[in-house]
N, C-alpha and C positions, 0 to 999 in steps of 0.2 A: 336333662330333658330339653326338648325343643321349645324355646320360649316364644316362638312366632306361630305356633300351632294352637288352635283353640282347644282347651281342655275338654276331654270327652267324659271323664268320670263325673258322675253325679253324686248320689248319696250311697252308692255301692261301696263295698270294701275295696280299697285299692289293691289290685293284683300284686302279688309278691314281686313279680318281675319288673314292676314299675316303681317299686319303693327304693329310695336311695337317700344319700346324704348323711349328715351327722347331727346330733342334738345341738351342737354349737351354731348350726345354720339358723336355728330358731331365734337367735339373738337379733338378727337384722330386721325381720319383718316387725317384730314387737318394738324394737327401738325406733325404727322409722315411723311407726304409727303413733308413737307417743312423744316424739321429739318435736313438738310444735311450740310456738311462742305463746300459745294459750296457757302452757304450763306456768308461765310467769304470772298470769292472772290468777291461777290456782293458789299461788303463794299469797296473793293479796286477799283472796277469799278466806283463807285459813286465819290470817292475821285479823280479819274482820270479826272473828269470834272473841276478840279480846285477849289474844295471846301475844306474848313478847317474841323476840327473835328466836331464842333457843327453844322455848315450848312449841312455837309454830313449826320450826324445822323438824323437831323430834316427832311431834304428833303426825305431821304430814308424811314423814319418811316411814313411820310405823304403818300408817294407813295404806300407803302405796305398796309397801312390801307384803303386808298381810293379804291385801286384795289380789295382788298379782301372784302370790303363792297359790291361791285358789285356782287361778287360770293355769298355772303350771301343773297342778295336780290333775286337772281336767285333761290337759295335754297328754298325760301319760296314757289315758284311755285311747286317744287317737293313734299314738305310735304302736300300741299293742294290738289294736283291732283293725286299723286302716279305715275306720269309719268316722264320718264327721260328727260333731257334738250332738246336734239335735236329733240325729238318727239313733245314736246311742241312748238318748233319753226315752226311747220306746221301751227299754227294759224296766226302768222304775215307774213308768206311768202307763204302760200299755199302748198298743198300736193306735187306738182311737183317743185314749186319755192323753197321750203325748201331744195331741193337736193343740191343747190349751197352752202349755209352756212353749210349744213351737211357734204359736201365734204371737205370744208375748215376746219371744226372742226375735221374731220378725219385726215387730213394732220397735223393739229396742234398737236393732241394727239400722232400720230405715230412719229412725229418729236421729241416731248419731250421724248417719250419712247427711241428713238434712242440715244438722247443726254445723258439721265440719265444712260442707260445701258453702254454706252461708258465710261462715267465717272466712273462707278463701275469697269469696266475692267481696266481702267488706275489706279484706286486706288489700286486694288489688285496687279497689275503688279509692281507698284512702291514699295510696301512693300515686295513682294517676291524677287525682285532684291536686296533689302537691307538685307533681312534675309538670302537669298541663292544666292549670287552673281554669282554663276556658271550657273544659269538658263538663257538661251537665252531670250532676251527681247521679241521677237515675240512669243515664246512659252508661256511665262508667261502671256502676254496680251491675247493670244487666249484662254488659259485655263480659265482665270478669266472671259472672255467674255462669254464663253460657259455656265459656272455655273450660272452667273448672268441672262442670257437669259432664262435658264430653270426654275429658281426660279420665275421670273416674269410671265412667261407663265402659270406655274402650278397654282399659286395663282389666276391669272386672270380667268382661266378656272373654278375654284370652285365658284368664284363670290362674291356677296355682303357680305354674312355672314362671310365668311373666311377673306375677306379684313378688315372688321370692327374689327375682333378679332386680326388679325395679326398686324394691325396698332396700336392698343392700347398697346400691349406688346412691339412693336418696339419703341414706344415713350418713355415708361418707361426706356428702356435700353439706348436710345439715350441721354436722359436728364442726366443720371448719368455719362455716358462716356464723354459727351460734357463738363460737369462741370470739370471733372478731366483734360481734354485736355486744357481748358481755364486756369486753375490754373498753369499747367506746362508752358504755354506760356506767363504768366504775365510778366516775365522779359523782353520780347521783345516788350511790348506795350509802347506807348507814345502818347503825344498830341501835338507834334511839327509840326503842319500843319497850313499853312496860306491860306486864301482864296484869290485866284487870279481871280476868275470868277465874273462877274457881275450878275445882276438879271437873265439873261438868263441861267447862270449856275445853279442857284437855281431851275428854272423851268425845266431845263434839268435833274437835279437830281431826281425830283419828277416823271417825265415821264419815265426816265430810270428804276426807282424802280418799277413803275407800270408794265412796260413790262417785267421786270425780274421776277415778281411774279404773281399777281392776274390775269392779262389779259391773261395769259396762262391757267387759270383755269375756266374762266367765262362760257365756254361751257360745264362744268361738274357739275355745282353747284347743280342741281336738282337730279343728278344721285345717290347721297348718302343720300339725305334727303327724298326720295320718300317712304322709308320703315317706316317713322315715322307716327304715327296716324294723321289723317286729322285735329284733334282738337289741335294739337301742336301750342303753341303760336308763331306767326310769328316773333315777335321781338327776341324771344329766339333762333329761328332757325338762323336768320341773325347774332345775336350776337355771338353764339358759333362757327359758321362757320368762321366769321371774326377773332375772337380771335385765333382759332386754326391755321388759315392760316397765320396770320400776326405776332402774338406775338413771336413765336420761331425765325423766320427770323430776327426780329428786334434785338434780343439779339446777333445773329451771325453777323449782320450788324455792330453793335457797336464794336464788337471784331475786325472785318476786318478793320474798320476805324482806331482804335487805333493801330493796327498792322502796318498800312501804316504810322502812325505817329512815331512809335518807331523803325521800321526796314524797311525802304523804299526798300532795295534790296530784302528782303524776300517777301515783299508785291508785288513788280513788278513780281517776279518769280511766285507768287501765282496767279497773273492775267492770266498767260499763261497756267500754269499747277497747278491748285489749290491744288490738293491732294498730288502730288509728292513733291511740294515745301514745303508744310506745314509738311509733314512727315519727311523731311530732318532735321528739327529742333528739333525733338523729341528724347528722350532717347530710346534705343533699347527695354527696358522692356515694353514700352507702345505701341509698334508697332502693336501687335496683337489686343488689344482693339481698337486702332486707326483704323485699317483695318476694324474691324467689324462696327465701327461707320460710317466711310466713305461709305463703300459699302452698309450697311443697309439703310442709309439715301437716297441714290440715288435709291435703289431698291424700297423703300416705295413710292416714287413719280412715278416710272415707273409702279408699280402695279396699282395705281389709273388710270394712263393714258391708260393702255392696257384694263382695264375694260370699261372705257368710250369710247375708240375708237371702241370697239366692238358694243356698243350701237349706236354710230354714223353710223357705217356700216349698221346696221339694219334700221336706220332712212333713209338711202339712198334707201331702198327698196330691199336690197339684201335678197333673200328668204332662209336664213339658220338660224340655231339655234345660240343662243348667244355664246355658248362655241366654236362652230366652227369658228365664227367670230374672237374670241380671237386667235385661232390658226393661222388664216390667218394674223392677225396683228403681231403676233409673228414672222412669217416668214419675213415680211417686216422690222420689227425691226432688225432682224439679218442681213439682206442685208444692211440696212442703217448704222448699227454699224460697219460693215466691211469697208464701205467707209470712215467713220470718222476716224477709227483706222489705216487703212493701205493704204489709198489713199489720203485723204485730206492733203494739205500741211500746214494748219493753222487752229487751233481749234476756237479761239475766234472770228475771223472775220466771219467765217461761222455761228457760234452760234448767234452772235449779229445780223447778217443780217436776219437770220431766225426769231429771236425774234421780230425785228422791223416790218417786213412785216406782220407776223401773228398778232402782237399787233395792228396794224392799222385796219385790217379787223375785229378782234374780238372786238375791241373797238366799231366799227360801229354796229356790230351784237348785242352786249349786250345792247346798247342804244335802238335799235329798239325793242328787246325782252322785256325790262323793261317798255318802254312806252306802248307797247301793253298789257303787263300783268297787269299793274296798272291802265291803263285808260280804256281798253276795256274788261278785264277779271276779274274785281273786285279783283285785287291783287292776282290772281291765284285761286279764289273760283269758277269762272264761265267759265272754259274752256268747250266748247261744244265738246263732244267726236266725233261728226260728222266731225269736222274740223281736227281731228287727225288720221283718218283712210281712207282707200281707198274709193273713191267716193266723197271726199271733193273737194272744189274748187281747180283747178289746180294751179293757181298763184294768189297771192296777190301782185299786181303790186306796191302798195304803199311801202310795205316792201322791195321788191326786188330792186326797183329803188333807194330807200334811201340807201340801202347797197352798191350798185354799185357806185353811185355818191360820197357818203362820203368816200368810200375806195379809189376811184381814186384821190380825192383831197388829202386825207391823205398821200397816197404813193408819191404824188408829193412834199410833204413837209417833207420828212425824208431823211437821208443819210445812207450809208452802209459802213461797214468796209471791205466788201468782194468786190474785184475788179470786179467780174463777175456780181454781183447784183447791184452795184453802178450805172451802166449805165442805169438801168431800173427804178430807183427811183429818187426822187429829181427833176423831170422835171418841176416843178413849181417854182424853185429857180434859181437865177443866180449863177455863180461860186463863186462870192464874198459872197453871203449868205450861200452857202454850206460850205465854208471854215471858216465861222465865228461862233459866239456863237449861232446864230439862227439855223444854220444847225446842230450843235452839240446837240441842245436841242430836236431834233426830235419832233417838235410841231405837226407834222401830226397826231400823236396818239390822242392827245386831240381834235384837229380839227375834226378828223373823228368821235370821240365819240359825240361831241356836234352837229355837222352837221347832223349826222344820226338821232339822237333823235329829233331834230327840224324838219327835213324834214318829218319824219314819223308822228309826231304830227300834222303838218299842213295838210298833205295829208289825214289824217283820221279824220279831224275835224267834218265831217258830220256823223260819225259813233258813236254809243253808244252801 
């Protein structure tokens, strides 16, 4: 396809004549979007639960693989139907009922855009201040933020073909630069970490890894597979999506865990300002390549998010073209990035709170989506187009009720590092549970996933 033409397809089924490629093509966009140096900080976060080297790596890898397997299963629906994710959601939730999860999906995507573009700006500013100390901090941050936002919006406007091409070449570059970076940092790595957490810490590590990675992408799985031919092997679609999304982050996770074992002070600093802290340990000659690696990795993820957020906006019923939806998303991304960069007094608390809340709701959503797809739609082969367009039943109460109930229970079983949000969650736990291992594990994410799937399965037993 022509990568220089603006994509014209919106949330319609992609015509068979425009569908092309192989399932292995899915490796590149998912690898590029998750091969950022923030993955190093994820390893530090998992260690922070009281896990040693091996437990942290094992739990993190399991969480990554499980969460991105969910994305891979959703992607099968896209390849078989040619329809984006949140439009397929009209089947389990109803045409109007789907607007609630579509809105939550939109908030999730825009939130990730904001976070990733913010990290890009912080990355650029950190390097600029070291290369040119005379540049004021605010000026450096604002300039880098403007450039990052423009790049993300431009690629998002061009759409699917441009994204698939850009992500492939970005991944090639990231792999080379990341290998060099890891080699330079080897002297700071070590394995002197002891496990102080009990079984709850292991569970917490898996759940944290799931919320850090795949649960933020489940609502996008079909958006990038829908251009594949309908005859594509479903196992291959799921496999390449899972490998692309989980394998590169596992490598960075291992590096982050070993960094925490070899240089605890640097690891602690990386937990608060991942890019700036890790840059401080590098020789000056590698700063420019490091800058490109850090910024490019974050932008690759933001590009995927802004494309999917535009599709989510269309699934809400907003009557505009896809590329105009991207421009609106871009404006919201700029406003949110300004808040995180120049107003918020703490990054990780806000970020973790956002991840936990969206993770609970998206866990419930994906369980309902997959039960519906595999049980009622023949694994994505039997979507009735009448359920996906105006005139379809307004509300599927089984799906909507399952989502609301499971999310409410899940939110009552998580804790938050943000003082403003902490008061609104964890309402099903005592103060003792909140302060212990149970609270730290954020089991509400898994409970939400299992409960939503079970509820929807039971409520639709009479349907086939």
